[in-house]
C-alpha positions in Angstrom: 34.1 -45.8 3.9 31.2 -45.8 1.7 28.5 -45.5 4.6 30.5 -42.3 5.5 30.2 -41.0 2.1 26.9 -42.4 1.7 26.0 -40.2 5.8 27.7 -37.5 4.7 25.4 -36.8 1.2 22.5 -37.4 3.3 23.3 -35.1 6.0 24.5 -33.0 3.5 21.0 -33.5 1.1 19.1 -33.0 4.3 20.7 -29.2 5.4 19.7 -28.4 1.7 16.9 -28.9 1.9 15.9 -27.0 4.7 17.4 -23.9 4.2 15.3 -24.1 0.9 12.1 -24.3 2.9 13.8 -21.3 5.0 13.4 -18.7 2.0 9.8 -19.4 1.5 8.9 -18.8 5.6 7.2 -15.7 5.9 9.2 -13.1 7.0 8.3 -11.3 10.7 6.7 -8.0 10.0 4.5 -5.3 10.6 1.1 -3.8 8.7 0.1 -0.4 9.3 -3.1 1.5 7.4 -2.0 4.0 5.1 -5.5 5.4 3.9 -7.6 4.3 1.4 -6.8 4.2 -2.5 -8.4 3.6 -5.6 -11.7 1.3 -5.4 -10.9 -1.7 -4.8 -7.5 -1.3 -3.1 -6.0 -1.0 -0.4 -2.7 1.1 1.2 -1.2 -0.4 3.5 2.8 0.4 5.0 4.6 -2.9 5.5 7.8 -3.0 7.6 10.2 -6.3 7.4 12.5 -7.0 9.8 15.2 -8.3 7.6 19.0 -7.0 7.1 18.8 -6.8 3.3 14.8 -6.6 2.2 13.3 -7.5 -1.4 10.1 -6.2 -2.9 8.9 -9.8 -3.1 8.6 -9.4 1.2 7.6 -6.3 1.0 4.5 -7.7 -1.4 4.1 -11.3 0.5 4.2 -9.0 3.9 1.2 -6.7 2.8 -1.5 -9.0 1.1 -0.6 -11.9 3.9 -1.7 -9.0 6.7 -4.6 -7.9 4.4 -5.5 -11.5 4.4 -4.3 -12.4 8.0 -4.1 -9.5 10.4 -6.5 -6.9 9.2 -4.2 -3.8 9.9 -4.6 -1.0 12.5 -6.6 2.6 12.2 -5.1 4.3 9.6 -4.7 8.0 8.8 -8.4 8.8 8.4 -8.9 6.1 11.7 -10.2 3.6 9.8 -9.5 -0.1 11.1 -9.5 -2.5 8.6 -10.2 -6.1 9.8 -8.9 -9.4 8.7 -10.3 -11.2 5.3 -10.2 -14.4 7.1 -10.7 -16.2 10.0 -7.6 -17.2 12.6 -7.8 -20.8 11.8 -7.9 -20.1 7.7 -4.2 -20.3 7.7 -3.9 -23.2 9.0 -6.2 -25.6 7.9 -5.4 -24.5 4.3 -1.9 -24.6 4.8 -1.0 -26.6 1.5 -2.3 -23.5 -0.2 -1.6 -20.7 1.8 2.3 -22.2 1.5 2.0 -22.4 -1.9 0.1 -18.8 -2.4 2.9 -16.8 0.0 5.8 -18.9 -1.4 8.8 -16.6 -2.1 7.7 -16.5 -5.5 4.6 -17.4 -5.2 0.8 -15.9 -7.0 0.0 -13.6 -3.8 2.6 -11.0 -5.5 0.3 -10.2 -8.2 -2.1 -8.5 -6.2 -0.3 -6.1 -4.7 2.0 -3.1 -5.8 4.8 -0.9 -3.9 4.2 2.8 -4.5 7.2 4.5 -6.1 9.4 7.2 -3.3 7.8 5.6 -0.4 10.7 3.4 1.1 11.9 3.6 5.0 14.6 2.1 6.8 14.9 2.5 10.3 17.9 1.2 12.1 16.7 -0.3 14.9 18.1 -2.9 18.7 18.5 -6.4 16.6 19.2 -4.9 13.2 17.0 -2.9 10.5 13.4 -2.9 9.3 12.5 -1.4 5.9 9.3 -0.7 4.9 7.0 1.0 2.2 3.6 1.7 1.2 2.0 -1.0 -0.6 -0.8 -1.2 -2.7 -3.1 -4.6 -2.0 -5.6 -5.5 -5.0 -8.4 -6.3 -2.3 -11.5 -7.0 -4.9 -9.3 -9.4 -6.9 -7.6 -11.1 -3.9 -11.1 -11.6 -2.4 -12.6 -13.6 -5.3 -9.1 -15.7 -5.4 -9.4 -16.7 -1.5 -13.3 -17.6 -1.9 -12.1 -19.6 -5.2 -9.7 -21.7 -3.5 -11.8 -22.0 -0.1 -9.6 -19.8 1.9 -12.6 -17.1 2.5 -16.8 -17.3 3.0 -17.9 -15.8 0.1 -20.1 -12.2 0.8 -23.3 -14.0 0.2 -22.5 -17.2 2.3 -24.1 -15.5 5.2 -27.7 -15.0 4.2 
């Protein structure tokens, strides 16, 4: 009987740990440019695919997109390349997991533009979006300090 109870607790602990980790998983998202912000910032339109989306998920997706994906052309036609190389996310996995956690520091580099929320029904559910302003200059400094992005002067 003790074996059954201890096995049950072990399985319960395993599943609770797995569920806690899934909350930190980066949501599926799309990102496009939305114009230029003030100096050192960039405006992006982010859509997150989920039934209900919190502001934190939109901010996480915006910062993640600016760092690792880049943006397709915005209204002015300019394209924004990714700040980090393709392999940077896997090479710096421990930093990225902590930085892009649900309540991680990436939240400090993004702000949602008021009145820009959008929700669209798709075949598989909903996609919710907003225009997010990302402080690209401060974000670059933080990523350079962590070693995720090379400094701009390192190529010379």
